[in-house]
All heavy atoms as an XYZ file, in Angstrom:
944
protein
N     -13.477     10.291    -10.993
C     -13.642      9.203    -10.169
C     -15.182      9.164     -9.751
O     -15.586     10.128     -9.134
C     -12.617      9.305     -9.037
C     -12.631      8.122     -7.974
S     -11.486      8.184     -6.733
C      -9.934      8.208     -7.660
N     -15.763      8.030     -9.792
C     -17.085      7.916     -9.283
C     -17.102      7.761     -7.788
O     -16.174      7.591     -7.115
C     -17.865      6.753    -10.064
C     -17.267      5.463     -9.764
O     -16.861      5.175     -8.607
N     -17.403      4.543    -10.721
N     -18.337      7.911     -7.350
C     -18.519      7.908     -5.792
C     -18.223      6.622     -5.217
O     -17.604      6.465     -4.103
C     -20.010      8.216     -5.518
N     -18.435      5.576     -5.912
C     -18.176      4.193     -5.300
C     -16.607      3.962     -5.219
O     -16.209      3.489     -4.197
C     -18.878      3.054     -6.065
C     -18.588      1.760     -5.542
C     -19.099      0.602     -6.455
O     -19.661      0.834     -7.479
N     -19.027     -0.614     -5.883
N     -15.903      4.417     -6.201
C     -14.510      4.254     -6.177
C     -13.899      5.173     -5.081
O     -12.895      4.738     -4.368
C     -13.951      4.554     -7.589
C     -12.440      4.165     -7.773
S     -11.947      4.456     -9.409
C     -11.837      2.783    -10.065
N     -14.468      6.397     -5.015
C     -13.893      7.297     -4.002
C     -14.136      6.699     -2.580
O     -13.226      6.672     -1.672
C     -14.572      8.730     -4.145
C     -14.341      9.731     -2.986
C     -12.843     10.141     -3.178
C     -15.197     10.926     -3.251
N     -15.333      6.251     -2.296
C     -15.593      5.574     -1.116
C     -14.670      4.328     -0.757
O     -14.257      4.211      0.317
C     -17.196      5.210     -1.073
C     -17.566      4.775      0.169
C     -19.207      4.507      0.267
N     -19.761      3.849     -0.956
C     -20.458      4.490     -1.785
N     -20.753      5.831     -1.634
N     -20.926      3.924     -2.902
N     -14.599      3.552     -1.848
C     -13.685      2.302     -1.607
C     -12.263      2.781     -1.227
O     -11.539      2.261     -0.430
C     -13.644      1.627     -2.883
O     -14.955      1.134     -3.191
C     -12.668      0.383     -2.828
N     -11.717      3.781     -1.924
C     -10.394      4.289     -1.689
C     -10.338      4.850     -0.226
O      -9.226      4.470      0.373
C     -10.014      5.363     -2.667
N     -11.236      5.657      0.096
C     -11.165      6.192      1.539
C     -11.309      5.229      2.557
O     -10.507      5.105      3.571
C     -12.149      7.271      1.687
C     -11.947      8.553      0.895
C     -13.176      9.590      1.027
C     -10.713      9.241      1.161
N     -12.170      4.188      2.408
C     -12.394      3.119      3.381
C     -11.096      2.264      3.496
O     -10.671      1.890      4.542
C     -13.709      2.383      3.148
C     -14.873      3.151      3.415
C     -13.726      1.091      3.925
C     -16.182      2.596      2.933
N     -10.569      1.937      2.278
C      -9.371      1.113      2.247
C      -8.236      1.763      2.951
O      -7.528      1.222      3.839
C      -9.134      0.720      0.926
O     -10.160      0.147      0.323
C      -7.718     -0.209      0.786
N      -7.988      3.060      2.695
C      -6.937      3.787      3.311
C      -7.051      3.963      4.754
O      -6.167      3.781      5.552
N      -8.283      4.157      5.307
C      -8.556      4.231      6.726
C      -8.379      2.784      7.457
O      -7.821      2.754      8.504
C     -10.103      4.662      6.940
N      -8.813      1.727      6.782
C      -8.628      0.430      7.349
C      -7.158      0.069      7.408
O      -6.573     -0.485      8.391
C      -9.383     -0.643      6.570
C      -8.987     -2.067      6.873
C     -10.884     -0.518      6.718
N      -6.358      0.357      6.309
C      -4.893      0.072      6.286
C      -4.195      0.975      7.373
O      -3.436      0.296      8.026
C      -4.394      0.358      4.867
C      -4.800     -0.590      3.894
C      -2.784      0.421      4.969
C      -4.417     -0.259      2.476
N      -4.507      2.181      7.480
C      -4.032      3.011      8.539
C      -4.416      2.566      9.957
O      -3.442      2.491     10.789
N      -5.575      2.069     10.225
C      -5.885      1.589     11.543
C      -5.204      0.276     11.754
O      -4.688      0.094     12.915
C      -7.447      1.196     11.496
N      -5.091     -0.710     10.752
C      -4.372     -1.920     11.015
C      -2.816     -1.625     11.268
O      -2.268     -2.220     12.134
C      -4.455     -2.790      9.812
C      -5.786     -3.543      9.612
C      -5.805     -4.305      8.254
C      -6.109     -4.387     10.720
N      -2.255     -0.620     10.634
C      -0.889     -0.296     10.838
C      -0.708      0.163     12.355
O       0.297     -0.239     13.008
C      -0.367      0.747     10.011
C       1.136      0.783      9.689
O       1.772     -0.256     10.024
N       1.564      1.865      9.178
N      -1.632      0.933     12.731
C      -1.677      1.443     14.115
C      -1.720      0.202     15.125
O      -0.967      0.083     16.149
C      -2.685      2.505     14.500
C      -2.339      3.868     13.691
C      -2.844      2.698     15.875
C      -3.453      4.816     13.777
N      -2.598     -0.714     14.846
C      -2.746     -1.839     15.732
C      -1.515     -2.699     15.763
O      -1.074     -3.041     16.854
C      -3.948     -2.653     15.164
C      -4.108     -4.038     16.002
C      -5.293     -1.859     15.589
N      -1.029     -2.911     14.547
C       0.195     -3.785     14.487
C       1.386     -3.154     15.193
O       2.149     -3.787     15.844
C       0.595     -4.196     13.133
C      -0.482     -5.021     12.340
C      -0.712     -4.834     11.094
C      -1.141     -6.029     13.134
C      -1.603     -5.819     10.459
C      -2.172     -6.810     12.462
C      -2.344     -6.790     11.173
N       1.481     -1.778     15.084
C       2.641     -1.068     15.591
C       2.369     -1.142     17.234
O       3.436     -1.243     17.936
C       2.796      0.404     15.102
N       1.196     -0.988     17.601
C       0.941     -0.924     19.007
C       1.175     -2.222     19.609
O       1.702     -2.403     20.748
C      -0.562     -0.545     19.230
N       0.956     -3.351     18.954
C       1.219     -4.684     19.363
C       2.703     -4.874     19.524
O       3.244     -5.545     20.393
C       0.685     -5.811     18.480
C      -0.949     -5.866     18.503
C      -1.361     -6.814     17.442
C      -1.367     -6.330     19.946
N       3.477     -4.336     18.572
C       4.984     -4.377     18.571
C       5.655     -3.519     19.651
O       6.611     -4.057     20.291
C       5.486     -4.209     17.184
C       5.237     -5.209     16.150
O       4.960     -6.233     16.548
O       5.526     -4.952     15.082
N       5.187     -2.445     19.687
C       5.907     -1.364     20.457
C       5.120     -0.792     21.711
O       5.778     -0.095     22.473
C       6.435     -0.176     19.683
C       7.264     -0.685     18.463
C       6.733     -0.670     17.118
C       8.550     -1.145     18.605
C       7.438     -1.163     16.055
C       9.241     -1.679     17.646
C       8.653     -1.661     16.333
O       9.381     -2.222     15.224
N       3.824     -1.065     21.752
C       3.039     -0.461     22.817
C       2.348      0.838     22.336
O       3.131      1.748     21.644
N       1.194      1.076     22.475
C       0.432      2.257     21.930
C       1.070      3.531     22.558
O       1.228      4.499     21.829
C      -1.080      2.209     22.285
C      -1.880      3.106     21.612
C      -1.884      3.169     20.172
C      -3.359      2.975     22.053
N       1.408      3.550     23.696
C       1.954      4.694     24.421
C       3.394      5.117     23.856
O       3.779      6.220     23.923
C       2.047      4.587     25.869
C       2.911      3.585     26.394
C       2.331      2.107     26.346
O       1.155      1.997     26.132
O       3.273      1.172     26.388
N       3.991      4.165     23.235
C       5.389      4.380     22.730
C       5.395      5.032     21.252
O       6.376      5.429     20.883
C       6.143      3.142     22.844
N       4.184      5.029     20.727
C       4.073      5.414     19.284
C       4.201      6.901     19.110
O       3.413      7.610     19.902
C       2.806      4.958     18.581
C       2.701      3.485     18.398
C       1.319      3.015     17.838
C       3.932      2.873     17.620
N       5.056      7.465     18.368
C       5.134      9.040     18.378
C       3.926      9.602     17.600
O       3.354      8.963     16.804
C       6.431      9.154     17.602
C       6.715      7.965     16.942
C       6.041      6.872     17.587
N       3.694     10.875     17.763
C       2.577     11.581     17.079
C       2.769     11.534     15.527
O       1.763     11.436     14.775
C       2.590     12.994     17.627
N       3.909     11.684     15.043
C       4.160     11.576     13.595
C       3.719     10.285     13.017
O       3.220     10.190     11.851
C       5.612     11.904     13.273
C       6.640     10.796     13.729
C       7.377     10.871     14.729
C       6.889      9.577     13.095
N       8.129      9.729     14.739
C       7.775      8.908     13.767
C       6.326      8.955     11.940
C       8.386      7.658     13.424
C       6.823      7.711     11.572
C       7.815      7.096     12.325
N       3.737      9.270     13.772
C       3.318      7.905     13.200
C       1.835      7.949     13.014
O       1.375      7.572     11.902
C       3.592      6.804     14.227
C       3.145      5.462     13.757
C       3.823      4.733     12.753
C       2.022      4.878     14.261
C       3.375      3.518     12.428
C       1.499      3.710     13.762
C       2.370      2.905     12.822
N       1.071      8.535     13.968
C      -0.386      8.693     13.740
C      -0.720      9.528     12.450
O      -1.605      9.235     11.741
C      -1.129      9.119     14.918
C      -0.959      8.081     16.102
C      -0.137      8.350     17.147
C      -1.766      7.008     16.163
C      -0.002      7.435     18.170
C      -1.702      6.112     17.183
C      -0.733      6.335     18.209
N      -0.007     10.629     12.382
C      -0.229     11.662     11.313
C       0.214     11.053      9.972
O      -0.387     11.234      8.982
C       0.619     12.938     11.529
C       0.127     13.718     12.741
C       1.100     14.867     13.072
C      -1.226     14.214     12.640
N       1.259     10.159     10.013
C       1.683      9.560      8.747
C       0.493      8.589      8.165
O       0.357      8.443      6.987
C       2.839      8.670      8.881
N      -0.257      8.044      9.118
C      -1.395      7.208      8.678
C      -2.467      7.957      7.963
O      -3.028      7.408      7.032
C      -1.983      6.384      9.816
C      -1.044      5.536     10.678
C      -0.044      4.809      9.811
O      -0.508      3.922      9.043
N       1.241      5.089     10.063
N      -2.522      9.249      8.312
C      -3.560     10.080      7.437
C      -3.049     10.211      5.988
O      -3.915     10.564      5.229
C      -3.599     11.449      8.106
C      -4.303     11.429      9.505
C      -4.259     12.739     10.100
C      -5.750     10.947      9.415
N      -1.768     10.119      5.714
C      -1.255     10.143      4.342
C      -1.870      9.068      3.541
O      -1.908      9.172      2.205
C       0.237     10.097      4.252
C       0.990     11.328      4.833
C       2.462     11.049      4.889
C       0.641     12.526      4.037
N      -2.397      7.990      4.119
C      -2.864      6.899      3.385
C      -4.175      7.236      2.651
O      -4.454      6.721      1.544
C      -3.253      5.722      4.230
C      -1.905      4.930      4.668
C      -2.163      3.932      5.834
C      -1.366      4.183      3.562
N      -4.879      8.254      3.156
C      -6.138      8.652      2.429
C      -5.862      9.165      1.091
O      -6.339      8.691      0.008
C      -6.909      9.602      3.425
C      -7.371      9.013      4.706
C      -8.057      9.988      5.524
C      -8.231      7.688      4.374
N      -4.991     10.288      0.883
C      -4.690     10.766     -0.412
C      -3.932      9.689     -1.254
O      -3.995      9.678     -2.470
C      -3.929     12.012     -0.233
C      -3.461     11.974      1.065
C      -4.357     11.139      1.917
N      -3.092      8.955     -0.505
C      -2.243      7.951     -1.198
C      -3.082      6.797     -1.820
O      -2.710      6.172     -2.852
C      -1.297      7.232     -0.268
N      -4.257      6.519     -1.280
C      -5.177      5.671     -1.891
C      -6.067      6.319     -3.019
O      -6.345      5.546     -3.942
C      -6.180      5.009     -0.898
C      -5.537      4.163      0.107
S      -4.754      2.729     -0.592
C      -6.061      1.862     -1.312
N      -6.192      7.521     -2.959
C      -7.108      8.141     -4.033
C      -6.239      8.376     -5.323
O      -6.822      8.025     -6.377
C      -7.401      9.605     -3.462
C      -8.477      9.581     -2.421
C      -8.781     11.068     -1.912
C      -9.845      8.998     -2.893
N      -5.044      8.737     -5.218
C      -4.224      9.054     -6.396
C      -4.018      7.937     -7.335
O      -4.290      8.040     -8.591
C      -2.969      9.741     -6.053
C      -3.209     11.056     -5.351
C      -1.781     11.575     -4.830
C      -3.854     12.075     -6.208
N      -3.654      6.708     -6.900
C      -3.284      5.614     -7.811
C      -4.546      4.801     -8.041
O      -4.430      3.744     -8.806
C      -2.173      4.893     -7.114
C      -2.525      5.041     -5.637
C      -3.066      6.409     -5.574
N      -5.654      5.035     -7.525
C      -6.894      4.153     -7.631
C      -7.269      3.944     -9.053
O      -7.780      2.906     -9.338
C      -8.058      4.797     -6.828
C      -9.252      3.881     -6.742
S      -8.925      2.240     -6.018
C      -9.196      2.578     -4.335
N      -6.911      4.861     -9.951
C      -7.261      4.634    -11.315
C      -6.562      3.619    -12.104
O      -6.814      3.099    -13.229
C      -7.112      5.994    -12.181
C      -5.643      6.526    -12.222
C      -5.621      7.831    -12.954
N      -4.274      8.222    -13.294
C      -3.426      8.909    -12.371
N      -3.969      9.133    -11.176
N      -2.242      9.037    -12.706
N      -5.435      3.176    -11.443
C      -4.629      2.127    -12.177
C      -5.293      0.705    -12.083
O      -5.000     -0.100    -12.878
C      -3.155      2.002    -11.501
C      -2.384      3.275    -11.672
C      -1.875      3.875    -10.614
C      -2.063      3.598    -13.027
C      -1.000      5.038    -10.801
C      -1.283      4.785    -13.225
C      -0.766      5.477    -12.148
O       0.006      6.606    -12.449
N      -6.053      0.471    -11.022
C      -6.612     -0.836    -10.760
C      -7.623     -1.204    -11.929
O      -7.559     -2.212    -12.544
C      -7.215     -0.998     -9.414
C      -6.166     -0.958     -8.296
C      -6.103      0.157     -7.500
C      -5.166     -1.962     -8.311
C      -4.995      0.216     -6.555
C      -4.114     -1.910     -7.313
C      -4.091     -0.776     -6.491
N      -8.540     -0.346    -12.355
C      -9.432     -0.706    -13.330
C      -8.768     -0.784    -14.682
O      -9.139     -1.630    -15.562
C     -10.487      0.532    -13.446
C     -10.368      1.056    -12.121
C      -9.013      0.906    -11.634
N      -7.634      0.037    -14.875
C      -6.873     -0.222    -16.110
C      -6.139     -1.495    -16.174
O      -5.980     -2.033    -17.188
C      -5.828      0.948    -16.258
C      -6.420      2.284    -16.545
C      -5.297      3.428    -16.535
O      -4.528      3.489    -15.586
N      -5.264      4.204    -17.528
N      -5.650     -1.914    -14.994
C      -4.956     -3.176    -14.874
C      -5.793     -4.259    -15.311
O      -5.312     -5.307    -16.057
C      -4.241     -3.317    -13.601
N      -7.027     -4.335    -14.819
C      -7.927     -5.469    -15.192
C      -8.199     -5.570    -16.633
O      -8.458     -6.644    -17.043
C      -9.278     -5.268    -14.356
C     -10.298     -6.326    -14.702
C      -8.967     -5.239    -12.822
N      -8.103     -4.446    -17.337
C      -8.377     -4.514    -18.639
C      -7.183     -4.613    -19.609
O      -7.340     -4.945    -20.818
C      -9.206     -3.176    -19.208
C     -10.443     -2.874    -18.471
C     -10.987     -1.428    -18.860
C     -11.466     -3.942    -18.786
N      -5.992     -4.591    -19.075
C      -4.760     -4.677    -19.882
C      -4.446     -6.148    -20.147
O      -4.307     -6.995    -19.236
C      -3.633     -3.993    -19.114
O      -3.969     -2.581    -18.815
C      -2.342     -4.095    -19.919
N      -4.236     -6.394    -21.426
C      -3.828     -7.814    -21.751
C      -2.515     -8.191    -21.642
O      -2.236     -9.392    -21.149
C      -4.277     -7.991    -23.204
C      -5.677     -7.841    -23.607
C      -6.138     -8.846    -24.558
N      -7.695     -8.703    -24.615
C      -8.457     -9.661    -24.076
N      -7.922    -10.451    -23.186
N      -9.750     -9.620    -24.175
N      -1.608     -7.429    -21.815
C      -0.096     -7.711    -21.648
C       0.171     -7.921    -20.290
O      -0.040     -7.011    -19.404
C       0.683     -6.595    -22.277
N       0.767     -9.073    -19.885
C       1.018     -9.392    -18.543
C       1.985     -8.387    -17.747
O       1.711     -7.889    -16.696
C       1.759    -10.835    -18.398
C       1.913    -11.306    -17.113
C       0.980    -11.745    -16.252
C       3.335    -11.252    -16.522
C       1.303    -12.255    -14.958
C       3.521    -11.680    -15.253
C       2.580    -12.177    -14.472
N       3.015     -8.001    -18.340
C       3.990     -7.105    -17.678
C       3.492     -5.773    -17.600
O       3.629     -5.082    -16.514
C       5.319     -7.119    -18.349
C       6.171     -8.404    -18.178
C       7.538     -8.275    -18.974
C       6.505     -8.663    -16.692
N       2.605     -5.386    -18.501
C       2.091     -4.005    -18.419
C       1.042     -4.034    -17.308
O       0.882     -3.067    -16.418
C       1.433     -3.593    -19.723
N       0.154     -5.060    -17.233
C      -0.813     -5.343    -16.180
C      -0.185     -5.317    -14.704
O      -0.514     -4.665    -13.872
C      -1.528     -6.580    -16.328
C      -2.684     -6.740    -15.533
C      -3.627     -7.889    -16.010
N      -3.058     -9.199    -16.095
C      -2.827     -9.840    -17.133
N      -3.235     -9.399    -18.281
N      -2.158    -11.031    -17.063
N       0.919     -6.099    -14.668
C       1.718     -6.076    -13.377
C       2.233     -4.782    -13.039
O       2.194     -4.366    -11.812
C       2.818     -7.131    -13.476
N       2.698     -3.959    -13.994
C       3.300     -2.695    -13.888
C       2.159     -1.662    -13.193
O       2.359     -0.909    -12.311
N       0.965     -1.883    -13.753
C      -0.090     -0.980    -13.309
C      -0.510     -1.321    -11.900
O      -0.771     -0.520    -11.101
C      -1.420     -1.137    -14.218
C      -1.218     -0.466    -15.483
C      -2.349     -0.895    -16.437
C      -1.179      0.977    -15.416
N      -0.519     -2.603    -11.580
C      -0.749     -3.020    -10.212
C       0.341     -2.534     -9.279
O       0.031     -2.010     -8.219
C      -0.859     -4.585    -10.059
C      -2.280     -5.126    -10.447
C      -2.353     -5.978    -11.410
C      -3.467     -4.658     -9.698
C      -3.661     -6.440    -11.795
C      -4.681     -5.086    -10.056
C      -4.631     -6.129    -11.109
O      -6.016     -6.592    -11.468
N       1.506     -2.590     -9.746
C       2.739     -2.076     -8.796
C       2.543     -0.629     -8.653
O       2.814     -0.139     -7.521
C       3.921     -2.455     -9.544
N       2.212      0.184     -9.720
C       1.978      1.634     -9.502
C       0.852      1.970     -8.565
O       0.947      2.939     -7.723
C       1.695      2.206    -10.813
C       2.915      2.419    -11.836
C       2.494      2.844    -13.195
C       3.895      3.417    -11.228
N      -0.239      1.060     -8.627
C      -1.295      1.356     -7.695
C      -0.936      1.090     -6.279
O      -1.557      1.761     -5.316
N      -0.060      0.220     -5.996
C       0.185     -0.151     -4.692
C       1.488      0.438     -4.063
O       1.733      0.621     -2.896
C       0.479     -1.617     -4.418
C      -0.801     -2.500     -4.427
C      -1.972     -2.169     -3.917
C      -0.880     -3.624     -5.122
N      -2.816     -3.091     -4.358
C      -2.300     -4.129     -5.051
C      -0.039     -4.542     -5.934
C      -2.703     -5.190     -5.567
C      -0.518     -5.641     -6.394
C      -1.883     -6.052     -6.164
N       2.254      1.084     -4.919
C       3.562      1.714     -4.560
C       3.584      2.576     -3.405
O       4.201      2.524     -2.440
C       4.268      2.269     -5.788
N       2.750      3.702     -3.617
C       2.673      4.760     -2.555
C       2.003      4.303     -1.356
O       2.486      4.565     -0.206
C       2.027      6.081     -3.176
C       1.927      7.133     -2.099
C       2.922      6.573     -4.317
N       0.785      3.756     -1.313
C       0.104      3.422     -0.040
C       0.914      2.415      0.764
O       1.107      2.497      1.873
C      -1.157      2.734     -0.489
C      -1.427      3.256     -1.939
C      -0.147      3.515     -2.520
N       1.551      1.452      0.074
C       2.335      0.389      0.689
C       3.645      1.020      1.284
O       4.068      0.545      2.338
C       2.698     -0.850     -0.229
C       3.358     -1.925      0.624
C       2.806     -2.512      1.652
C       4.673     -2.337      0.232
C       3.375     -3.471      2.407
C       5.342     -3.285      0.935
C       4.680     -4.010      1.999
O       5.391     -4.860      2.678
N       4.212      1.922      0.615
C       5.328      2.735      0.986
C       5.066      3.357      2.311
O       5.887      3.256      3.364
C       5.832      3.661     -0.007
N       3.931      4.038      2.384
C       3.588      4.666      3.624
C       3.302      3.729      4.785
O       3.932      3.890      5.982
C       2.361      5.639      3.511
C       2.538      6.719      2.554
C       1.808      6.181      4.815
C       1.386      7.415      2.092
N       2.636      2.567      4.537
C       2.398      1.550      5.537
C       3.620      0.880      6.046
O       3.955      0.838      7.231
C       1.531      0.631      4.913
C       1.327     -0.689      5.685
C       0.198     -0.672      6.613
C       1.931     -1.789      5.581
C       0.059     -1.744      7.429
C       1.784     -2.908      6.324
C       0.894     -2.931      7.360
O       0.705     -4.001      8.015
N       4.537      0.551      5.069
C       5.749     -0.255      5.452
C       6.791      0.706      6.181
O       7.263      0.353      7.119
C       6.375     -0.791      4.263
C       7.737     -1.437      4.436
C       7.679     -2.824      3.920
C       9.096     -3.481      4.157
N       9.266     -3.909      5.548
N       7.061      1.790      5.519
C       8.218      2.589      6.105
C       7.821      3.198      7.309
O       8.670      3.465      8.267
C       8.718      3.623      5.064
C       9.234      3.028      3.798
C       8.964      3.429      2.631
C      10.184      1.964      3.853
C       9.475      2.888      1.490
C      10.686      1.393      2.789
C      10.358      1.856      1.472
N       6.653      3.599      7.532
C       6.161      4.279      8.831
C       6.412      3.277     10.015
O       6.896      3.544     11.019
C       4.744      4.697      8.747
N       6.002      2.011      9.734
C       6.072      0.962     10.762
C       7.584      0.547     10.847
O       8.147      0.461     12.046
C       5.323     -0.228     10.330
C       5.211     -1.237     11.453
N       4.080     -1.771     11.889
C       6.161     -1.858     12.287
C       4.261     -2.524     12.797
N       5.557     -2.718     13.024
N       8.462      0.483      9.778
C       9.795      0.127      9.918
C      10.603      0.983     10.602
O      11.599      0.609     11.349
C      10.410     -0.281      8.497
C       9.941     -1.405      7.802
O       9.237     -2.262      8.442
O      10.250     -1.740      6.642
N      10.496      2.196     10.458
C      11.138      3.342     11.139
C      11.089      3.235     12.635
O      12.048      3.797     13.279
C      10.923      4.808     10.622
C      11.420      5.866     11.303
C      11.237      4.896      9.075
N      10.107      2.760     13.245
C       9.923      2.743     14.683
C      10.938      1.777     15.311
O      11.235      1.810     16.401
C       8.456      2.205     14.920
C       7.366      3.089     14.577
C       6.032      2.411     14.824
C       7.368      4.466     15.393
N      11.318      0.785     14.564
C      12.288     -0.244     15.000
C      13.692      0.310     15.395
O      14.175      1.057     14.560
C      12.506     -1.452     14.127
O      13.538     -2.303     14.556
N      14.183      0.033     16.547
C      15.626      0.503     16.808
C      16.712     -0.159     15.943
O      17.682      0.397     15.650
C      15.749     -0.042     18.375
C      14.529     -0.525     18.839
C      13.559     -0.756     17.584
N      16.293     -1.293     15.383
C      17.269     -1.896     14.435
C      16.809     -1.605     12.972
O      17.200     -2.281     12.014
C      17.162     -3.486     14.486
N      16.275     -0.361     12.710
C      15.930     -0.057     11.314
C      17.120      0.130     10.485
O      18.144      0.708     10.727
C      15.128      1.352     11.451
C      14.905      1.809     10.025
C      13.965      1.237      9.237
C      15.455      3.177      9.543
C      13.654      1.747      7.931
C      15.186      3.656      8.405
C      14.312      2.948      7.584
N      17.007     -0.530      9.282
C      18.072     -0.467      8.289
C      17.229     -0.107      6.949
O      16.481     -0.872      6.371
C      18.724     -1.828      8.088
C      19.830     -1.887      7.089
O      19.795     -1.113      6.057
N      20.832     -2.618      7.280
N      17.707      1.085      6.476
C      16.927      1.537      5.262
C      17.019      0.777      4.125
O      16.178      0.476      3.262
C      17.613      3.051      4.985
C      18.303      3.308      6.272
C      18.577      2.064      6.895
N      18.364      0.258      3.809
C      18.434     -0.753      2.559
C      17.619     -2.035      2.638
O      17.086     -2.436      1.680
C      19.901     -1.018      2.457
C      20.746      0.268      2.101
C      22.239     -0.127      1.970
C      20.314      0.845      0.878
N      17.593     -2.565      3.875
C      16.786     -3.841      4.005
C      15.369     -3.582      3.975
O      14.656     -4.182      3.315
C      17.143     -4.480      5.369
C      18.576     -5.060      5.254
C      16.143     -5.647      5.716
C      18.984     -5.572      6.660
N      15.049     -2.304      4.383
C      13.543     -2.043      4.443
C      13.071     -1.835      2.887
O      12.122     -2.066      2.458
C      13.297     -0.832      5.269
O      11.828     -0.427      5.268
N      13.920     -1.052      2.170
C      13.706     -0.705      0.899
C      13.688     -1.994     -0.072
O      12.811     -2.238     -0.817
C      14.781      0.271      0.177
C      14.587      0.659     -1.168
C      13.297      1.291     -1.411
C      15.856      1.578     -1.555
N      14.601     -2.954      0.279
C      14.771     -4.123     -0.593
C      13.336     -5.005     -0.336
O      12.846     -5.558     -1.240
C      15.912     -4.974     -0.151
N      13.006     -5.094      0.981
C      11.846     -5.863      1.283
C      10.585     -5.161      0.723
O       9.592     -5.992      0.125
C      11.581     -5.754      2.905
O      10.363     -6.289      3.278
N      10.424     -3.845      0.701
C       9.296     -3.127      0.016
C       9.315     -3.516     -1.359
O       8.257     -3.829     -1.971
C       9.579     -1.656      0.228
C       8.806     -0.856     -0.636
C       7.545     -0.597     -0.503
C       9.286     -0.153     -1.762
C       6.713      0.195     -1.320
C       8.654      0.628     -2.569
C       7.273      0.872     -2.320
O       6.490      1.676     -3.216
N      10.390     -3.410     -2.165
C      10.509     -3.642     -3.583
C      10.142     -5.075     -3.905
O       9.290     -5.283     -4.840
C      11.875     -3.310     -4.142
C      12.216     -1.915     -4.162
C      13.749     -1.650     -4.615
C      11.277     -1.073     -5.076
N      10.701     -6.013     -3.116
C      10.276     -7.460     -3.435
C       8.836     -7.735     -3.169
O       8.234     -8.295     -4.036
C      11.144     -8.341     -2.520
C      10.667     -9.855     -2.484
C      12.612     -8.340     -2.951
N       8.194     -7.120     -2.139
C       6.902     -7.308     -1.839
C       5.909     -6.815     -2.941
O       4.992     -7.351     -3.440
C       6.527     -6.718     -0.560
O       7.354     -7.262      0.425
C       4.993     -6.928     -0.088
N       6.284     -5.569     -3.442
C       5.523     -4.957     -4.489
C       5.669     -5.698     -5.834
O       4.587     -5.982     -6.419
C       5.870     -3.379     -4.675
C       5.391     -2.862     -6.001
C       5.546     -2.559     -3.518
N       6.747     -6.197     -6.150
C       6.994     -6.984     -7.333
C       6.252     -8.281     -7.237
O       5.429     -8.643     -8.208
C       8.544     -7.234     -7.681
C       8.621     -8.264     -8.754
C       9.129     -5.893     -7.955
N       6.360     -9.017     -6.103
C       5.616    -10.246     -5.955
C       4.173    -10.110     -6.041
O       3.494    -10.870     -6.838
C       6.080    -10.992     -4.637
C       5.183    -12.085     -4.280
C       7.548    -11.445     -4.621
N       3.548     -9.232     -5.250
C       2.244     -9.012     -5.335
C       1.657     -8.478     -6.661
O       0.535     -8.908     -7.093
C       1.722     -8.090     -4.152
C       1.529     -8.866     -2.835
C       2.472     -8.699     -1.920
C       0.476     -9.717     -2.695
C       2.423     -9.228     -0.621
C       0.397    -10.442     -1.472
C       1.310    -10.279     -0.529
N       2.342     -7.496     -7.250
C       1.975     -7.168     -8.654
C       1.871     -8.308     -9.541
O       0.977     -8.401    -10.462
C       2.750     -5.988     -9.170
O       4.025     -6.348     -9.329
N       2.867     -9.194     -9.569
C       2.925    -10.317    -10.485
C       1.848    -11.340    -10.204
O       1.173    -11.864    -11.008
C       4.334    -10.980    -10.484
C       5.523    -10.211    -11.020
C       6.833    -10.992    -10.702
C       5.386     -9.908    -12.414
N       1.627    -11.543     -8.915
C       0.642    -12.392     -8.471
C      -0.826    -11.980     -8.984
O      -1.658    -12.664     -9.486
C       0.571    -12.676     -6.962
C      -0.414    -13.434     -6.327
C      -0.166    -14.953     -6.733
C      -0.313    -13.259     -4.833
N      -1.051    -10.639     -8.726
C      -2.357    -10.158     -9.028
C      -2.554    -10.006    -10.722
O      -3.630    -10.179    -11.138
C      -2.586     -8.797     -8.453
C      -3.378     -8.863     -7.052
C      -2.681     -9.340     -6.018
C      -4.741     -8.627     -7.052
C      -3.398     -9.474     -4.856
C      -5.439     -8.667     -5.842
C      -4.761     -9.204     -4.751
N      -1.410     -9.792    -11.319
C      -1.470     -9.809    -12.815
C      -1.792    -11.109    -13.323
O      -2.515    -11.377    -14.327
C      -0.226     -9.281    -13.317
N      -1.363    -12.183    -12.646
C      -1.613    -13.604    -13.016
C      -3.098    -13.946    -12.664
O      -3.735    -14.557    -13.482
C      -0.699    -14.524    -12.427
N      -3.515    -13.570    -11.530
C      -4.915    -13.883    -11.073
C      -6.048    -12.968    -11.747
O      -7.039    -13.523    -12.224
C      -5.055    -13.627     -9.522
C      -4.096    -14.740     -8.808
C      -6.441    -13.861     -9.089
C      -4.124    -14.554     -7.385
N      -5.809    -11.661    -11.824
C      -6.850    -10.916    -12.433
C      -6.481    -10.385    -13.869
O      -6.120     -9.206    -14.131
C      -6.829     -9.591    -11.520
C      -7.043     -9.749     -9.952
C      -8.554     -9.989     -9.783
N      -9.272     -8.929    -10.530
C     -10.293     -8.258    -10.029
N     -10.790     -8.505     -9.034
N     -10.994     -7.338    -10.791
N      -6.647    -11.418    -14.754
C      -6.332    -11.067    -16.137
C      -7.639    -10.788    -16.857
O      -8.690    -11.230    -16.439
C      -5.541    -12.181    -16.786
C      -6.062    -13.592    -16.689
C      -5.205    -14.561    -17.228
N      -5.855    -15.857    -17.227
C      -5.585    -16.720    -16.284
N      -4.799    -16.492    -15.342
N      -6.243    -17.756    -16.233
N      -7.464    -10.098    -17.964
C      -8.859     -9.799    -18.648
C      -9.646    -10.934    -19.137
O      -8.958    -11.992    -19.468
C      -8.472     -8.940    -19.872
C      -6.981     -8.669    -19.604
C      -6.438     -9.510    -18.603
N     -10.928    -10.841    -19.099
C     -11.635    -12.010    -19.595
C     -11.615    -11.961    -21.247
O     -11.570    -10.961    -21.862
C     -13.234    -11.748    -19.241
C     -13.316    -11.964    -17.833
C     -14.755    -11.827    -17.271
N     -15.017    -11.987    -15.913
C     -15.197    -10.949    -15.143
N     -15.232     -9.666    -15.617
N     -15.324    -11.192    -13.809
N     -11.584    -13.186    -21.696
C     -11.592    -13.303    -23.095
C     -12.918    -13.129    -23.809
O     -14.027    -13.166    -23.242
C     -11.067    -14.726    -23.502
C      -9.626    -14.793    -23.129
O      -8.886    -13.889    -23.221
O      -9.219    -15.947    -22.775
């Protein structure tokens, strides 16, 4: 992984973690957030590093479903950390609804990006 890609992954993970903290603080209050929630946001840093190699591959992949699959693999772990850490805070947390929402979002965004970011002819 080159330095630019590493820097992009780390900055993106930090921004996503910070936004998750801000959104959770707006929903529940900063003082109500447990310590594990803040620590879970640190997981976004390695979670962004590991699948980062899928995005350049996706841009070069011609087959639509294969390209969508690569985008889905790239977002699966970081979005899972973001989504489930926030969802678990809710007193009305339902694991099946949270999982279904997660899967639908990953599928929709991967198909959308596969359609938008296709290889140049």
